[in-house]
C-alpha positions as CSV (number, residue, x, y, z in Angstrom):
1,M,13.1,-48.7,27.5
2,K,11.0,-46.1,29.3
3,R,9.5,-43.2,27.5
4,P,6.9,-40.6,28.5
5,Q,3.3,-41.8,28.1
6,A,2.6,-39.6,25.1
7,Q,5.6,-40.8,23.2
8,V,4.7,-44.4,23.9
9,A,1.2,-43.8,22.6
10,V,2.5,-42.2,19.4
11,L,5.0,-45.0,18.8
12,Q,2.2,-47.6,19.2
13,A,-0.1,-45.7,16.8
14,A,2.5,-45.0,14.1
15,D,3.1,-47.3,11.2
16,A,6.3,-48.4,9.6
17,Q,4.7,-49.0,6.2
18,E,3.0,-45.7,5.6
19,D,2.8,-42.1,6.7
20,R,0.0,-41.4,9.2
21,R,-1.4,-37.9,9.8
22,I,-0.8,-36.5,13.2
23,D,-4.5,-36.0,13.7
24,D,-5.2,-39.7,13.1
25,V,-2.3,-40.8,15.3
26,A,-3.6,-38.4,18.1
27,A,-7.1,-39.9,17.8
28,D,-5.8,-43.5,18.1
29,A,-3.4,-42.5,21.0
30,D,-6.2,-40.6,22.8
31,L,-4.1,-37.5,22.8
32,K,-4.7,-33.9,21.8
33,P,-3.1,-33.1,18.4
34,E,-0.8,-30.6,20.1
35,A,0.5,-33.3,22.5
36,A,0.9,-35.8,19.8
37,T,2.8,-33.3,17.6
38,R,5.1,-32.5,20.5
39,A,5.7,-36.2,21.2
40,A,6.4,-36.9,17.5
41,F,9.1,-34.2,17.4
42,E,10.7,-35.6,20.5
43,L,10.7,-39.1,19.1
44,E,12.1,-37.8,15.8
45,A,15.0,-36.2,17.7
46,D,15.8,-39.7,19.0
47,G,15.5,-41.3,15.6
48,L,12.5,-43.4,16.4
49,V,10.0,-41.8,14.0
50,S,10.3,-39.5,10.9
51,V,8.0,-36.5,10.7
52,A,7.0,-35.1,7.2
53,E,4.9,-32.0,6.6
54,E,3.1,-30.5,3.6
55,T,1.2,-27.3,3.2
56,L,-2.3,-27.5,1.8
57,E,-4.3,-24.5,0.5
58,H,-8.0,-24.2,1.0
59,Y,-9.9,-21.7,-1.2
60,E,-13.2,-20.1,-0.3
61,L,-15.1,-17.4,-2.1
62,T,-15.7,-14.1,-0.2
63,E,-19.2,-12.6,-0.3
64,E,-18.0,-10.3,-3.1
65,G,-16.5,-13.1,-5.1
66,D,-19.7,-15.2,-4.7
67,R,-21.7,-12.3,-6.1
68,Y,-19.5,-11.9,-9.1
69,V,-19.8,-15.7,-9.9
70,R,-23.5,-15.3,-10.0
71,E,-23.4,-12.0,-12.0
72,S,-20.1,-10.9,-13.7
73,L,-16.9,-9.0,-12.9
74,P,-17.2,-5.2,-13.0
75,E,-14.5,-4.9,-15.7
76,Q,-16.6,-7.3,-17.9
77,D,-19.6,-5.0,-17.4
78,L,-17.6,-2.0,-18.4
79,Y,-16.2,-3.7,-21.4
80,E,-19.6,-4.7,-22.7
81,A,-20.9,-1.2,-22.2
82,A,-17.9,0.3,-24.0
83,I,-18.4,-2.1,-26.9
84,D,-22.1,-1.0,-27.1
85,A,-21.0,2.6,-27.0
86,G,-18.7,2.1,-30.1
87,A,-15.4,2.2,-28.2
88,A,-14.1,-0.6,-30.4
89,D,-14.1,1.9,-33.3
90,G,-12.6,4.8,-31.4
91,P,-12.5,6.6,-28.0
92,V,-15.7,7.4,-26.3
93,Q,-16.4,9.4,-23.1
94,M,-15.6,7.3,-20.1
95,G,-18.7,8.7,-18.3
96,Q,-20.9,7.5,-21.1
97,A,-19.6,3.9,-20.8
98,I,-19.7,3.9,-17.0
99,G,-23.3,5.1,-17.0
100,A,-24.3,2.5,-19.5
101,S,-22.6,-0.3,-17.5
102,G,-24.8,0.3,-14.5
103,L,-21.8,0.4,-12.2
104,D,-21.6,2.7,-9.3
105,G,-19.6,3.4,-6.1
106,G,-16.6,1.2,-5.5
107,A,-17.5,-1.0,-8.4
108,V,-16.4,1.8,-10.8
109,D,-13.0,2.0,-9.2
110,I,-12.6,-1.8,-9.4
111,A,-13.6,-1.9,-13.1
112,L,-11.2,1.0,-14.0
113,S,-8.3,-0.6,-12.1
114,N,-8.7,-3.9,-13.9
115,Y,-9.9,-2.9,-17.4
116,A,-6.5,-1.9,-18.9
117,R,-4.6,-4.6,-17.0
118,K,-6.6,-7.3,-18.8
119,A,-6.1,-5.6,-22.2
120,Y,-9.8,-5.0,-22.5
121,G,-8.9,-1.5,-23.8
122,E,-7.3,1.8,-22.8
123,I,-8.4,4.6,-20.5
124,D,-6.8,8.0,-21.0
125,S,-7.8,11.6,-20.3
126,G,-11.4,10.7,-19.6
127,E,-11.9,8.6,-22.7
128,I,-12.1,4.8,-23.1
129,T,-11.4,2.4,-26.0
130,A,-12.3,-1.3,-26.3
131,N,-10.2,-4.0,-27.7
132,P,-12.5,-5.8,-30.2
133,D,-10.4,-9.0,-29.9
134,A,-10.8,-9.3,-26.1
135,D,-12.8,-12.3,-25.0
136,T,-14.5,-11.6,-21.7
137,G,-16.1,-15.1,-21.8
138,S,-12.6,-16.6,-21.3
139,D,-11.5,-14.3,-18.6
140,P,-9.1,-16.4,-16.5
141,E,-10.2,-14.8,-13.2
142,M,-13.9,-15.5,-13.9
143,L,-13.1,-19.0,-14.9
144,A,-11.1,-19.4,-11.6
145,L,-14.0,-18.1,-9.6
146,E,-16.3,-20.6,-11.2
147,A,-13.8,-23.4,-10.6
148,V,-13.6,-22.6,-6.9
149,A,-17.4,-22.3,-6.6
150,D,-17.8,-25.7,-8.2
151,G,-15.1,-27.4,-6.1
152,R,-12.7,-27.7,-9.1
153,V,-9.9,-25.5,-7.8
154,E,-7.3,-27.8,-9.4
155,D,-8.6,-26.6,-12.8
156,A,-8.0,-22.9,-12.0
157,D,-5.1,-21.0,-13.3
158,A,-2.6,-20.4,-10.5
159,D,-1.9,-16.7,-11.5
160,A,-5.6,-16.0,-11.6
161,L,-6.1,-17.5,-8.1
162,D,-3.3,-15.2,-6.8
163,Q,-4.9,-12.2,-8.4
164,L,-8.4,-13.1,-7.0
165,E,-6.9,-13.3,-3.6
166,R,-5.2,-9.9,-4.0
167,R,-8.6,-8.5,-5.1
168,G,-10.3,-9.9,-2.0
169,L,-12.5,-12.2,-3.9
170,L,-11.0,-15.4,-2.4
171,D,-10.0,-16.3,1.1
172,V,-7.0,-18.6,1.1
173,R,-6.3,-20.6,4.2
174,E,-3.1,-22.5,4.5
175,E,-2.9,-25.7,6.6
176,T,0.3,-27.4,7.6
177,V,-0.3,-31.2,7.7
178,R,2.2,-33.4,9.5
179,S,2.6,-37.1,9.2
180,V,4.7,-39.6,11.1
181,R,6.2,-43.0,10.2
182,L,8.1,-45.5,12.3
183,T,11.8,-45.7,11.6
184,D,13.8,-49.0,11.8
185,D,15.0,-47.9,15.2
186,G,11.4,-47.3,16.2
187,V,10.3,-50.7,15.1
188,T,13.2,-52.2,17.0
189,A,12.3,-50.3,20.2
190,L,8.7,-51.5,20.0
191,M,9.8,-55.1,19.5
192,E,12.2,-54.9,22.5
193,G,9.4,-53.3,24.6
194,V,8.7,-49.7,25.5
195,E,7.2,-48.8,28.9
196,A,5.4,-45.6,29.9
197,A,7.4,-43.6,32.4
198,E,5.5,-41.4,34.8
199,T,6.4,-37.8,34.0
200,V,5.4,-34.5,35.5
201,D,4.9,-31.4,33.5
202,Q,4.4,-28.9,36.4
203,L,6.5,-28.3,39.5
204,T,3.9,-27.8,42.3
205,P,4.3,-26.7,45.9
206,E,3.3,-30.2,47.0
207,L,6.2,-31.7,45.1
208,L,8.6,-29.3,46.6
209,T,7.4,-29.7,50.2
210,S,7.2,-33.4,50.1
211,G,10.6,-33.8,48.4
212,E,9.1,-36.0,45.6
213,W,10.5,-33.7,42.9
214,E,13.9,-35.4,43.4
215,D,12.5,-38.8,42.2
216,V,10.0,-37.9,39.4
217,A,10.9,-37.5,35.7
218,F,10.0,-34.1,34.3
219,T,8.5,-33.7,30.8
220,E,10.9,-32.3,28.3
221,Y,9.8,-29.2,26.4
222,N,10.5,-28.7,22.7
223,V,11.1,-24.9,22.5
224,E,11.5,-25.2,18.7
225,A,8.0,-26.6,18.1
226,D,5.8,-24.6,15.8
227,A,3.4,-22.2,17.5
228,E,0.0,-21.1,16.1
229,D,0.1,-17.9,14.1
230,V,-2.1,-15.2,15.5
231,S,-3.0,-12.3,13.3
232,H,-3.6,-9.1,15.2
233,G,-4.1,-5.5,14.4
234,K,-1.1,-3.2,13.9
235,E,-0.2,0.2,12.6
236,H,-0.3,0.3,8.7
237,I,3.2,0.2,7.1
238,L,2.3,3.4,5.2
239,R,1.5,5.2,8.5
240,Q,4.6,3.8,10.1
241,T,6.7,5.2,7.2
242,A,4.9,8.5,7.4
243,N,5.7,8.9,11.0
244,R,9.3,8.0,10.3
245,V,9.4,10.7,7.6
246,K,8.0,13.2,10.1
247,D,10.6,12.3,12.7
248,T,13.3,12.6,10.1
249,L,12.3,16.0,9.0
250,V,11.8,17.3,12.6
251,G,15.3,16.0,13.3
252,M,16.5,18.1,10.3
253,G,14.9,21.2,11.9
254,F,11.5,21.4,10.2
255,S,8.2,22.2,11.7
256,E,4.9,20.6,10.6
257,M,2.2,22.3,8.6
258,E,-1.6,21.6,8.9
259,G,-4.5,22.7,6.7
260,P,-7.7,21.8,5.0
261,H,-8.1,18.9,2.5
262,A,-10.8,20.9,0.6
263,D,-9.6,24.3,-0.2
264,A,-10.1,27.2,-2.6
265,Q,-8.5,27.0,-6.0
266,F,-6.8,30.3,-5.0
267,W,-4.6,28.5,-2.5
268,I,-4.2,25.3,-4.5
269,N,-3.4,26.8,-7.9
270,D,-3.6,30.6,-8.2
271,C,-1.0,31.5,-5.6
272,L,1.3,29.0,-7.4
273,F,1.1,31.1,-10.6
274,M,-0.9,28.3,-12.3
275,P,-2.9,29.9,-15.1
276,Q,-6.6,29.3,-14.8
277,D,-6.8,27.7,-18.2
278,H,-4.0,25.2,-17.4
279,P,-5.0,21.6,-18.3
280,A,-4.1,20.4,-14.7
281,R,-6.9,22.7,-13.4
282,T,-9.7,20.9,-15.3
283,H,-12.0,18.3,-13.8
284,W,-9.9,15.6,-15.6
285,D,-7.1,16.2,-13.0
286,Q,-9.0,17.7,-10.0
287,F,-12.0,16.9,-7.9
288,A,-14.3,19.9,-7.6
289,L,-16.9,20.2,-4.8
290,E,-20.5,21.1,-5.4
291,Q,-21.2,22.0,-1.8
292,P,-19.8,24.3,-0.7
293,D,-19.0,25.5,-4.2
294,E,-16.8,28.5,-3.2
295,I,-14.9,30.0,-0.2
296,H,-15.5,33.5,1.0
297,D,-12.7,34.4,3.4
298,L,-9.9,35.1,1.0
299,P,-7.7,38.1,1.9
300,D,-8.7,40.8,-0.6
301,D,-5.2,42.4,-0.8
302,L,-3.5,39.1,-1.5
303,V,-6.2,38.2,-4.1
304,E,-5.4,41.5,-5.9
305,R,-1.7,40.9,-5.9
306,V,-2.1,37.3,-7.2
307,R,-4.5,38.6,-9.9
308,S,-1.9,41.2,-10.9
309,A,0.9,38.6,-11.1
310,H,-1.3,36.5,-13.5
311,K,-2.4,39.4,-15.7
312,E,0.6,41.7,-15.7
313,G,3.5,39.7,-14.3
314,V,5.9,40.8,-11.5
315,G,8.8,43.2,-11.8
316,P,9.8,45.4,-14.8
317,D,10.3,42.4,-17.1
318,G,7.2,40.6,-15.9
319,E,4.7,39.5,-18.6
320,G,2.1,37.5,-16.9
321,Y,0.0,35.1,-18.8
322,H,-2.3,37.5,-20.7
323,S,-5.0,34.9,-20.2
324,P,-8.4,35.2,-18.5
325,W,-8.4,35.3,-14.7
326,T,-11.5,35.6,-12.6
327,E,-12.0,35.7,-8.9
328,D,-15.0,33.3,-9.2
329,I,-12.7,30.5,-10.4
330,A,-10.2,31.3,-7.7
331,R,-12.9,30.9,-5.0
332,G,-14.0,27.5,-6.3
333,M,-13.6,24.6,-3.9
334,D,-11.6,21.6,-4.8
335,L,-10.0,18.6,-3.1
336,R,-6.3,19.7,-3.0
337,G,-4.3,18.0,-5.7
338,H,-1.1,18.8,-3.8
339,T,-0.2,20.0,-0.3
340,T,1.5,23.1,-1.8
341,S,-1.8,24.8,-0.8
342,L,-0.5,24.6,2.8
343,S,2.8,26.2,1.8
344,M,0.9,29.1,0.2
345,R,-1.1,29.6,3.4
346,Y,2.0,29.6,5.6
347,L,4.2,31.7,3.3
348,S,1.5,34.3,3.0
349,G,1.2,34.6,6.7
350,H,-2.5,33.7,6.5
351,Q,-2.1,30.5,8.6
352,V,0.3,31.3,11.4
353,G,1.2,35.0,10.9
354,E,4.1,36.6,9.2
355,L,7.3,34.5,9.0
356,D,10.9,35.7,9.0
357,P,13.7,33.8,7.5
358,P,15.2,31.3,8.1
359,E,12.2,29.0,8.3
360,R,11.6,25.3,7.5
361,Y,8.2,23.6,7.2
362,F,6.9,20.3,6.0
363,S,3.7,18.2,5.8
364,V,2.9,14.5,5.1
365,E,-0.7,14.6,4.1
366,K,-3.2,13.1,1.7
367,V,-3.9,14.6,-1.7
368,Y,-6.4,13.8,-4.4
369,R,-6.0,13.6,-8.2
370,N,-8.2,12.2,-11.0
371,D,-5.5,9.9,-12.3
372,T,-5.8,6.6,-14.2
373,L,-5.1,3.8,-11.7
374,D,-1.9,1.8,-12.3
375,P,0.9,0.4,-10.2
376,T,2.3,3.9,-9.4
377,H,-0.8,6.0,-9.5
378,L,-3.9,6.2,-7.2
379,L,-6.8,8.6,-6.9
380,E,-5.5,9.6,-3.4
381,F,-2.0,9.3,-2.0
382,F,0.3,10.9,0.5
383,Q,2.6,13.8,-0.5
384,I,5.7,14.8,1.5
385,E,5.6,18.6,1.1
386,G,8.5,20.8,2.3
387,W,10.1,24.2,1.9
388,V,13.0,26.2,3.2
389,M,12.9,30.1,3.4
390,A,16.3,31.7,3.6
391,E,18.7,34.1,1.8
392,D,20.8,33.0,-1.2
393,L,19.5,29.5,-1.6
394,S,20.6,27.5,-4.6
395,V,20.0,24.2,-6.4
396,R,23.0,22.8,-4.5
397,D,21.2,23.4,-1.2
398,L,18.1,21.6,-2.6
399,M,20.0,18.6,-3.8
400,G,21.9,18.4,-0.5
401,T,18.7,18.4,1.5
402,F,17.3,15.5,-0.6
403,T,20.6,13.6,-0.3
404,E,20.5,13.9,3.5
405,F,16.8,13.1,3.7
406,Y,16.8,9.9,1.5
407,E,20.0,8.6,3.1
408,Q,18.0,8.2,6.3
409,F,16.0,5.6,4.4
410,G,18.9,3.8,2.8
411,I,18.5,5.4,-0.6
412,T,21.7,6.7,-2.0
413,D,21.3,6.5,-5.8
414,L,19.2,9.6,-6.4
415,E,19.1,11.1,-9.9
416,F,18.0,14.6,-10.9
417,K,16.5,15.7,-14.1
418,P,15.7,19.3,-15.2
419,H,12.0,20.0,-15.4
420,Y,9.4,22.7,-16.1
421,N,7.0,23.9,-13.4
422,P,4.9,27.1,-13.7
423,Y,5.8,28.0,-10.1
424,T,9.5,27.2,-9.8
425,E,12.6,28.1,-11.7
426,P,15.0,26.3,-11.8
427,S,13.0,23.0,-11.3
428,F,14.0,19.3,-11.4
429,E,12.5,15.9,-10.8
430,L,13.9,13.2,-8.5
431,F,14.3,9.6,-9.4
432,G,15.4,6.5,-7.6
433,T,16.2,2.9,-8.7
434,H,13.6,0.2,-7.8
435,P,15.5,-2.5,-5.8
436,E,13.6,-5.4,-7.4
437,T,13.0,-4.4,-11.0
438,G,15.9,-2.1,-11.5
439,E,13.6,0.5,-13.1
440,V,14.1,4.2,-12.5
441,V,11.1,5.5,-10.6
442,E,10.1,9.2,-10.3
443,V,9.8,10.0,-6.6
444,G,9.2,13.8,-6.5
445,N,9.3,17.3,-8.0
446,S,11.1,20.4,-6.7
447,G,12.6,23.8,-7.4
448,I,13.1,27.4,-6.3
449,F,9.8,29.4,-6.2
450,R,9.6,32.1,-8.8
451,D,9.2,35.8,-8.0
452,E,5.6,35.5,-9.5
453,V,4.8,33.2,-6.5
454,L,6.8,34.9,-3.7
455,T,6.2,38.6,-4.4
456,P,2.4,38.5,-4.1
457,L,2.9,36.5,-0.9
458,G,5.1,39.2,0.6
459,V,8.2,37.1,0.7
460,D,11.4,38.9,-0.3
461,C,14.0,36.0,0.1
462,D,14.5,32.7,-1.6
463,V,12.3,29.7,-1.0
464,M,13.2,26.2,-2.2
465,A,10.3,23.7,-2.1
466,W,9.4,20.1,-3.1
467,G,6.6,17.5,-3.2
468,L,7.6,13.9,-2.8
469,S,5.6,10.7,-2.9
470,L,5.4,8.7,0.3
471,E,4.1,5.6,-1.5
472,R,7.0,5.6,-4.0
473,L,9.5,6.0,-1.1
474,L,7.8,2.9,0.3
475,M,8.4,1.1,-3.0
476,L,12.1,1.9,-3.0
477,M,12.5,0.9,0.7
478,Y,10.6,-2.4,0.5
479,G,10.7,-3.4,-3.2
480,F,6.9,-3.2,-3.6
481,E,6.1,-3.2,-7.3
482,D,2.4,-2.0,-7.1
483,I,1.2,0.7,-4.8
484,R,-2.2,-1.0,-4.8
485,D,-0.7,-3.9,-2.8
486,V,-0.3,-1.6,0.2
487,H,-2.9,1.1,-0.2
488,G,-6.5,1.1,-1.2
489,T,-9.4,-1.4,-1.7
490,L,-7.2,-4.0,-3.4
491,C,-4.3,-4.1,-0.9
492,D,-2.7,-7.4,0.0
493,L,-3.5,-8.0,3.7
494,E,-1.1,-10.9,4.0
495,L,1.7,-8.8,2.6
496,L,1.0,-6.0,5.1
497,R,0.9,-8.6,8.0
498,E,4.2,-10.2,7.0
499,T,6.3,-7.2,5.9
500,E,9.0,-6.4,8.5
501,V,9.2,-2.7,9.3
502,M,12.5,-1.1,8.6
503,R,14.0,1.2,11.2
């Protein structure tokens, strides 16, 4: 029997009594591992060897993980500080506990995002409690970090290892190890004698001109052999989805809005008929800026009309809020908590000049809120803002727009629930069903702008508007259960690399 040289070498190096790793076979056969692997698969196809494979995982601490092993996890530091502050007996100010913990910068976000998850306590409305029964000394993730550091990874909890990888504290490298063993046919072939046949793996000009190509044996190529995985940069799935949303809305006749991320409270809240003493306007929900602390180019006539709407109402039956309203608060600078500030700029004519109905505008931009981190909430996220200005609009038009929009993403099970907003009436929230958990997930808020919003802006027709979550749309499309897997400092890079983009 004649076989290619590489196959003969692998046959002679393989064993009928035990599996031998390809690397060892390649060394004995004086072949590169890739050549030995290719030859093994070719021999397996002919029944002369069997090829087995297993996947081994190798764990290594990242720089951040190594630091935590030597010190402690941020959430452990926060828990100890909360206990010292008396949070086991009742809520204390979160700022007090954070200050006492010595945490700063990104470590604060890490501590807050893991504190409640580990049942160390609760964080709500700027206050923190501590569970007196929590045992930080037995934290499975810290124990797993120590096990990896000591080379005892087999002692670590599997779920804890997965969580540490998600947090970027562990690098996990998978290695596919292949082994070969001679079959009975392989043993018989060796006993009968196997000779190396001269093979050629390249068709050269010399072979063609000399005519030798007719007499040589060409190496067979295994097109099904595994190729090396190469990780490369690509557009983030969230950005891909945002661009798809933009294309969809442009296709529905909308134009895109642009505007500042940091804006006056006047555009963010006052134009929306949000009273200045509304809880959502406190520092518990918004991020205020120290520098600059206010904006100076507000249109005086619009400021006066908005002030009047808040104080006296709009129309003969208008009441207003009868609550304090000052221009100083309206001029205060915040990071926008919603992109409706852009809608106010456009509807007022301040951004692009006076608009005449019908008009349709949208934006897909980042917003900032002082929320508690959990699987569906982040401190910053993307909002799909949109509005339609036209005569005689109704809730039916609004629902129809959502139905058409979400159908473009394969979502057909929308549910609507009446809701209260200070700036729209009627109003309703939108919900979709999570494809993996079956839970109903809120995906947005909407309604028809009230006269108290539109009249000061100089708009004398109907405007229906909405704010939808891009991240939750992503959850419904792909089945993600935690926004933090795809967005933020704890995102799962392997998940982002492997997720196939839906078109």
